[in-house]
PAPA-44028 format. One record per residue: z, x, y of N, C-alpha, C in turn. Coordinates in steps of 0.001 Angstrom, whole numbers, plus 524288, in hexadecimal, padded with zeros to 5 digits. Atoms other than C-alpha are relative to their C-alpha. Layout:
<sites>
ZXYZXYZXY;...
</sites>
This chain:
<sites>
802707FBF2802FAB96E82696AD85EF80410804627FF49;7FC5A7FBF980132B9F32273B2D7F2C7FE1A8054A801F2;801867FABF7FEB6B9F79281F9D82E57FC53802577FC33;8032C7FDA280410B997828586D75ED7FA4E7FDB18008A;80564802437FF97B8DDC27BFED778F7FD86801AA80510;8024A7FE1B7FB3BB8C2E28036D85997FE0F8058D7FF4B;801627FABA80121B8BD628E63D81557FB0E800457FC7B;804938004380348B821128B24D76787FB147FE29802CC;80466801CC7FCE0B7971283BFD7FEE7FE318043D8039F;801787FBEE7FC8EB79E028F0BD895B7FD27804567FD30;802807FC228031FB761C298A5D7EA07FA687FE477FEA1;805448020E80168B6ABB28FEDD7A317FC8480054804B1;8037F7FFF07FB4AB659D28E8ED881E7FE898058980128;801467FA9E7FEF5B669C29D3FD8A0B7FC1C802187FBE9;803817FE1A80427B5FE92A009D7CFA7FA747FDCC800D7;805488025C7FF15B54CD296B9D80297FD858022180510;8020D7FDE87FB0BB535A29C57D8E197FE508057A7FF59;8015D7FAA38006BB527D2AA4DD89A97FA69801257FEEF;805A17FF1D800C2B44B72A9AED840A7FCAD7FF41804DC;803038012A7FB11B3FFF2A3D1D90F28005E804D880378;7FF337FB967FC75B45FA2AEF2D98DA7FD5B804D67FDC1;802697FB7F8028AB41762B941D8EEC7F9F47FFCC800BE;805B38004B7FFC3B33692B439D8F317FDF68010A80548;801687FEF67FA7AB33182B4E9D9DDE8005E805AB80162;7FEDC7FA607FEC9B36F82C343D9D5B7FC81803D47FCD4;803477FC8F80374B2D052C825D93627FC28802F780375;803EE7FCA77FD63B25152D387D98AE7FC8F8028C7FBF8;803897FD55803CDB19542D720D90AB800EE7FE027FA7B;7FEF6801B880547B1F582D06FD84927FD427FAD87FF12;802D78050E8008FB16D42C450D86947FB33800DF7FCF8;804847FFE18038BB0C892C25BD7C327FB4A7FDA1802E4;80485801BF7FCFDB00012C19DD84947FB587FF7D7FC1A;804708009E80354AF47E2BBE5D7D1D7FB3D8035B801EB;804F77FD5C7FE92AE7452C2DED7D137FD217FC2480390;802AD803357FC60AE02B2BD83D88DF7FAA48028680150;804FA7FDF07FE3DAD2052BEF2D8DB0800F78040A80472;7FF1D7FBB47FC2AAD0922CB00D96B3800BC7FE1880571;7FF878021E7FA2CACF672C271DA303805697FDAF800C6;7FAA8802827FF5FADD112BCE6DA06180458804327FFA3;7FBE67FBFC80032AE4192CA11D9F4780215800E280552;7FD2C7FF227FB05AEE262CC09DA9CD7FF7C805D78017A;800B57FAA77FE12AEBAC2D83DDB21B804C6803487FF40;7FBD47FC64800C2AF3C52E429DB00D803CC7FFD08048A;7FBC6800057FC24B00AF2E514DB748802F07FADF7FFBE;7FD37804F68008CB056B2D7A7DB2BA801B27FF727FA46;7FDD48008780537B0E182D422DA716801767FA6E7FF1B;7FE6C805478012EB10BA2C774DA0138061E7FFA98000B;7FA19800AD7FFD2B1E7D2C257DA295801E97FAB37FE09;7FE8D805458020FB1E3B2B446D9DD87FBBF7FD5B7FD10;80396802DD80331B17422ACEFD930A8022A7FA967FF40;7FE1F805718008AB17EF29E1AD92EF7FBE77FCDF7FD07;8037E803FA80236B120D292DCD8B62800597FB1A80339;8003D804897FCB9B0D832877CD938A7FE007FB497FC8F;8019F804D980235B0C562792ED8F277FF4E7FC3A80475;800D0803A07FB9BB065726F56D98697FAC67FD4A7FFF7;80521802997FF61AF9F126920D9D9F7FC99802F6803DC;803E07FEC57FBEEAED9E26D10DA4847FE727FAF28022D;800ED805357FD80AEB462624EDAE2D7FAD77FFC280287;8054C800B47FE42ADDB725D4CDB1487FFAF7FABB80307;8018F805267FDBBAD880252B4DBA8E7FA397FF4F7FFE9;805958016080053ACB9424BF0DBA4C7FDE97FFC680582;80261800077FAF9AC30324ED2DC5F87FC5D7FB7080096;803988045B7FEDFAB9B12451FDCC5A7FB277FFFA7FCEB;804627FF8D8031AAAECE24A8ADC46F801017FF5D7F9F7;7FE4A800E280572AB5E1246CDDB79E8007A804907FCA7;7FE9B7FB23802C1AB92F254BBDB3FC805A380173800B2;7FAAB7FE767FFB5AC66F25A57DB1358007A80518802F0;7FEBA7FB4C7FD1EACCB42649FDBA1D805CE8012A7FF61;7FA627FE09800F5AD94A26C7FDB751802AE7FFC880563;7FD147FFD17FB20AE36E26A10DC1E58055A8029D7FEF9;7FB2D7FCEA8007EAEE96271F3DBC08802A17FF087FAD0;7FCD88006D8047CAF81F27457DB1268053B7FD95800D3;7FA7F801477FFCFB056326F5ADADF880244801687FAC4;7FE087FE2C804FFB0D18276B0DA3BA805858021C80088;7FACB7FDCF80061B1A5927B40D9F527FF9A8050E7FCD1;800937FADA80257B1BDF2898AD9BA280570801517FD1E;7FB667FE5E80312B254928E94D91207FF4A805D27FE72;800C27FA7880198B281D29CFFD8DF4800498004B7FA1A;7FFE67FFA08059AB241829F87D7FF7801247FADD7FD60;7FECC804A6802DDB29C2295D5D76538053E7FDDA801B6;7FAE9801EA7FE07B35F029314D7E967FF127FA9B80267;800998056B7FE4BB37F3284A2D81368021A7FEFA805A7;7FE20800BC7FA91B3B9728699D8FD37FB52800CF8038E;803E77FF767FC2DB323F2842FD9AC58012080471803AF;7FF567FB907FC71B302B2905BDA2E57FCC77FF3980507;80338800747FB47B258028C0EDAC857FCC87FAD47FF5B;80381804437FFD1B1C99280F4DB0A07FB0A801E380293;805487FE557FE1BB0DE528254DB3387FD6C7FB4C80253;8026A8048D7FD2CB06BD27993DBD0F7FCAB801E780454;803447FEE47FB7DAFD6F27924DC87D803157FF06804DA;7FCEE801287FB04B03FC27AB2DD60F7FD968035B80479;801D97FD1A7FB84B012427FBDDE3B6802A28053080062;7FDE87FAD17FF77B02CA28E77DE560801678012680592;7FEA27FF047FA9EB0A812916BDF1AB7FD9D804D880266;802787FB057FDF4B042729EDFDF2C47FA2D7FF92800D9;80575800E97FF19AF6AC298DCDF3537FF407FAE580330;80068804D17FC9AAF8FA28DFCDFD727FFF27FB3D7FCBC;7FFA2804F080333AFBCE2840BDF2A57FB867FF277FC7C;8040880091803D0AEFF028697DEA688022E7FEB77FA7E;7FE268019A80526AF1DE27FDADDD347FEE6804487FC0A;800A87FBC380425AF3FF28A24DD256803667FE717FB6C;7FD098004B804B6AF8F128AD0DC4B1805648028B80125;7FAA37FE687FE95B07E528C48DC5AE803498002E7FAFE;7FC417FFD5803EEB127F29066DBC808055C8009C802D1;7FAD67FF8C7FDC8B20BE28DDCDC0898043E800777FBEF;7FB937FEF0803D6B2CAE29326DB968803B67FBA080069;7FC8480473800ABB35C828895DB4E18057B80114801B8;7FA747FEA77FED5B424D28FE7DB7C9800E2802D380545;7FEF47FD077FB31B40B429909DC35A7FC757FE088047F;80340802307FBE9B36472914CDCAF87FBB980342801FF;804607FCB17FE4FB2CEA29CA7DCC3C7FAF47FD957FE67;804F18022280138B1EA129945DCBFE7FB73804188010E;804AA7FCDB7FEEDB114929FA5DCB337FB577FC8A80046;8050F802847FF81B042129A90DCFA37FBDA804027FE84;803C57FC3E801E1AF83F2A090DC9377FA917FD688002F;8059A8017F7FFD7AE92E2A035DCA167FD6D802A87FB62;803357FE1F8047AADFF02A1C9DBEB07FC6C80458801DB;803B37FBF27FE9AAD8A02AEA2DBF187FC1B800FB7FBA3;803797FF8180479AD2A32AE9EDB1778012E7FBD67FC1A;7FF26803C080451AD0CC2A598DA6007FCA0801997FB51;802C77FEEB804B9ACC642A663D97D88002E7FAC67FCEA;8000B804F8802F3AC82529ACAD8F5C8037C800127FB2B;7FCD5800BC804EFAD0D82957BD84557FD9D7FB897FD27;8025E804168033FACB6728D75D79198033E7FB6280007;7FD8A805028000BACEEB27F60D7AC0804877FF4E80382;7FB878004F7FC9EAD8C7281FDD85B57FE8A801FB80568;800E87FDD37FAF2AD9FB2852BD93EB7FFD2805EF7FFC5;800E57FA5B80032AD6132932DD970F804F78034F80099;7FBE67FC057FEE5ADF1A29F19D96D87FF0B801D7805AC;800967FE667FA80AE1AD2A3D3DA4D38031B805008013C;7FCEF7FC037FD59AE6032AF76DACAD800A17FE1D805A8;7FEDC801F87FADCAECB22AB1CDB9318030C8043C802F6;7FD4A7FC307FCBBAF1892B32DDC4A78035E7FD11803BE;7FC7A802367FC74AFD122B011DCD1E7FD907FFA480596;801D8800D87FA7AAF99C2AA4BDDA7E8049D7FE298036A;7FB72801AA7FD3DB07752A62DDDE5E804DF7FFD57FCA6;7FB1B80082802C9B15C82A647DDA4F804457FE21803B3;7FB13800DE7FD40B23192A16FDDE66804528021C7FC77;7FBDE7FDB1802D5B2FB12A7D7DDA59803CE7FC597FD3D;7FCA4803E28022AB36F529B56DD7528053B7FFD9802C4;7FB12801327FD98B447929667DDA548040C8047680003;7FC717FBE980081B4BA72A25CDD5FD7FD9A8056E8017E;802A37FB217FE50B41F12AC75DDAE77FE8D803667FB72;801DA7FC3C803D9B3A9B2B6E0DD33C7FF327FD5B7FAAE;800A9802F7804E6B36EE2ACA1DC9087FBD1802777FC8F;803417FD878044CB2FE52AFDBDBC987FA087FF4280111;805B98008B7FF6FB228B2AA07DBF857FDD580250804F8;801EC7FD6E7FB22B220D2AFFADCD1E7FDF3805647FF10;801DF7FAF28017BB1F762BCD2DC63C7FA4E800247FE29;8052880044802C7B12882B831DC0A87FB9F8023880338;804C37FDF97FD9FB05F52BF44DC39C7FB2D7FDA57FD96;8045D8026A80306AFCE02B9C9DB906802327FC697FBE4;7FED28037D80450AFD032AF25DAEEB7FB587FF717FC7F;803F980105803AAAF5232ADD7DA27C801217FAA87FD64;7FF9E804E280304AF2902A081D9C6C7FCB4800FA7FB12;802687FEB8804DDAEFBB2A308D8DF3801B47FC617FBF3;7FE7F80310804A5AF03A29C5BD8086800147F9FB80174;80015805557FE41AEC1228F6ED866B7FE567FC277FB98;8014E80418803CBAEB78282F0D7E877FED47FAF580327;8018A805147FDA4AE44A2766CD83297FF888009B80606;7FFF4800587FA4BAE47527208D917B7FAA37FF9D8028B;80546800977FDC0AD5D1270A2D933B7FF437FA908025C;801078053B7FD8EAD079265DED9C287FDF07FC627FBE8;8020480409803C2ACD5325923D94FF7F9FB800997FFC0;805807FFE7800D3ABF9F25885D8F587FD547FABC8010F;8021C8054B7FF51ABE2C24A11D92687FEEA7FF2D805BC;800F08012F7FA66AB841244B9D9F10804BE7FD6080248;7FB53802137FD84AC22124023DA8E57FE8B7FC1D804A2;800688037B7FB9AAC403235BDDB33A80266802C4804D8;7FDE77FD7A7FB3FAC5D023AE9DC138805E57FED2800BA;7FA688005B7FEEFAD45423D7EDC46F803617FFB57FB06;7FCCB7FFDE804D7AD88523D42DB62E80296805637FF93;7FD9F7FB22800D1AE1E4247D0DB1D1800A4800B97F9ED;7FF337FEFC8057EAE38024E98DA4C58040D804B17FFC0;7FC047FBEB800CBAEFA525684DA1057FF568021D7FA66;8016D7FDE980530AEB2C25F38D95DA803F1804257FE43;7FC047FC32801B9AF5BA2661BD8DD67FDA7805517FEC4;801757FA9180130AF4D427500D8C80804E9803227FEE7;7FC477FC15800CFAFCA82809AD883B7FDA48053480142;802077FAE47FEEAAFB9228EB7D8C16804C5803DA8007B;7FC307FBD27FEB5B02FA29BC0D8DC67FE8F801C080572;800977FDB07FAE8B051A2A0A9D9B7780301805157FF9B;7FD697FB0780034B08512AF29D9C418002A801EC805F8;7FF0D7FE9E7FAB6B0E0A2B376DA96E80088805FC8005F;7FFF67FA5B7FF34B0C112C18DDAE69802578012480576;7FDF37FDF67FB23B12B82C959DB9287FE4F80598800A0;801267FA877FF26B10AB2D683DBF5D803E7803477FC8A;7FCB07FCC28035AB15AD2E138DB627804398026280340;7FBBD7FD6C7FD35B22C72E6A7DB9DA7FF45805BE7FF5A;800CB7FA237FFE4B22332F4F5DBDA5804D6802DD7FED6;
</sites>
């Protein structure tokens, strides 16, 4: 590889990485959709990261032939940037003696947040919008990681993800595609 092509590749990588870093630093510049009053984040917290998630809501069939949600699996991207910023899944929260909680883990710094639903609002033809509150964090491999700052998360602008409407055979699983925006909040800086 020549110096010129190495330089051009470096510039391209830097140019593509800048929107990711910039979106992670936005304070108050995030376009928050209008949400029902029960999903409004309490005063003293500010949005710091907006992501779009693509993945599945995962259901299993219980012994009574009804579906039960057992967790999400999704990849999160900041805005329209084609770089993964986080993964969303169900995992044991170390701050609650391993209680399974919704988890978001940053793809680059290893920070993570576990959250519990405190409110929800219905969405037409899709999984509900949610307000979640942090119940645990880790700072990640480099410390002071981005998601460790999280205090609240809103799940808004949901598409699909509802449990199947068909009867099921016990122990069957269904991985139902969904999309949503996750908006991460932190304590306002004084």
